[in-house]
Steps between C-alpha positions, in 0.01 A plus 500: 500500500218257577630214289380233744150379400399456867608852590322650201183306577495620860573859394196486272289381792593786734524758218246401233610631160286780361334599829633712788568291808307551823673340796366501854778485761386352833840498672421807713328272753845385610670838450252738666251266668163337423294818476196598291429247221823314585346381828405191298606527138240244398226757561675734254541235231138507387350404161484869402872551576690182408403469129630855436849412628791370294697391810502506879824566686547380856684293755459123506255491794234731359530345152446156655205613718334662199569214259128432443442861395812508282476163328519655151705811584873529428705533820816697577656386828697758697824356636622809690348642816520770766248675721425861586562401865877475460745573213246526222754588231707189576350194332572145611485206257202279590445167330658353190431492128415130543234597757344731241504228233338250739231756584415539131633857472559637151772741616687615808554853628799650675501844663790745473513846663752720322683757719415291809783411742439135403506564122812286445359184658170554314685512166674176592164340590343605168795368298489170688124464448541559125764223482287258704178575309675460166546130573121461526406731212324726751475877446633732770313823572728765651299730727750782502447843655699806599464461876740573782469518877481811714704529821179442699465161329205597279501458121632781286315468170667812358173697511691827531699424185185385322322827577788741450712338232289267283785472248740370764232266637437364149874445462494296820206286381671456162807374682282253697354358178844469345641318805217243478557451127877467541461231767273293275149570631217386270266781612532815710260657748591857592365849575311719253687825438192720454464546125497276192793702360727439797391140546578416138867563584469240779340246264766566236782452750374146570587412138192289432455342844131559592442769763196529730421778743423458869180647639663664803290662774124527448399801288162602363379270225541755220869549576562125523333445161686792343835360616413157361409643161805728495732209571351284224512791255870529586553136405457329838375141499234581760449563870549315828245675722472378859404775744307677224272195502499338846493829695197620304154438650351391166776289348287324236364809320845663504664192346239504220578868431873433511471209257300721260747789536794273423326352197418850372852639551 
């Protein structure tokens, strides 16, 4: 699929061949607010963290402010946004592919919430981004989750289904991965389904498009490392861990353990 030399080159930067990827998403500063280590992302991007990363994902402002810390780090610029203060499941397009190219990004990201009331417009946004990015030879990362909205306006992340019917939840995540592949995404970021056996079906459904898992809400370190290893054993390309890193008091030591766990998987 990646017949364009520029696209292939950029894919190899964000997903180095032969080594599981470790991405650090910083976009939660816009989504949920500048709390914990996101208060100033530059204090998180220390010499014991940055060299372990294969890419940083964020909005244009934070990537620009942290350019000195990220001078040698591949960048994935998020071009879809919402906040937890309003309709979080409904993402608005922010910025253009040309903005990402000018900023030196190696890829763009577009967020899609499947089962959300705004699913249809999100699918249209992703398809449009893929067409636009194709002209520049830029990979598109689809951040695609099963996520709806409760009547009270809060996110519905299908936790009940996840707990009580893991097979049905896995089917939903599989469908997410397939949607991203069908619309031409170069890489997929989605939810881990709990076991290597179930997640392999998600990876297989992407038909060769690399899949990474999101970190989700902060858990204890052992569980976060176990998920990372399970995903890679299932064929995932790596992890995109945000809150698992920036909401942890000791980010540096955890990142070192995570890098080792991924390399040992």
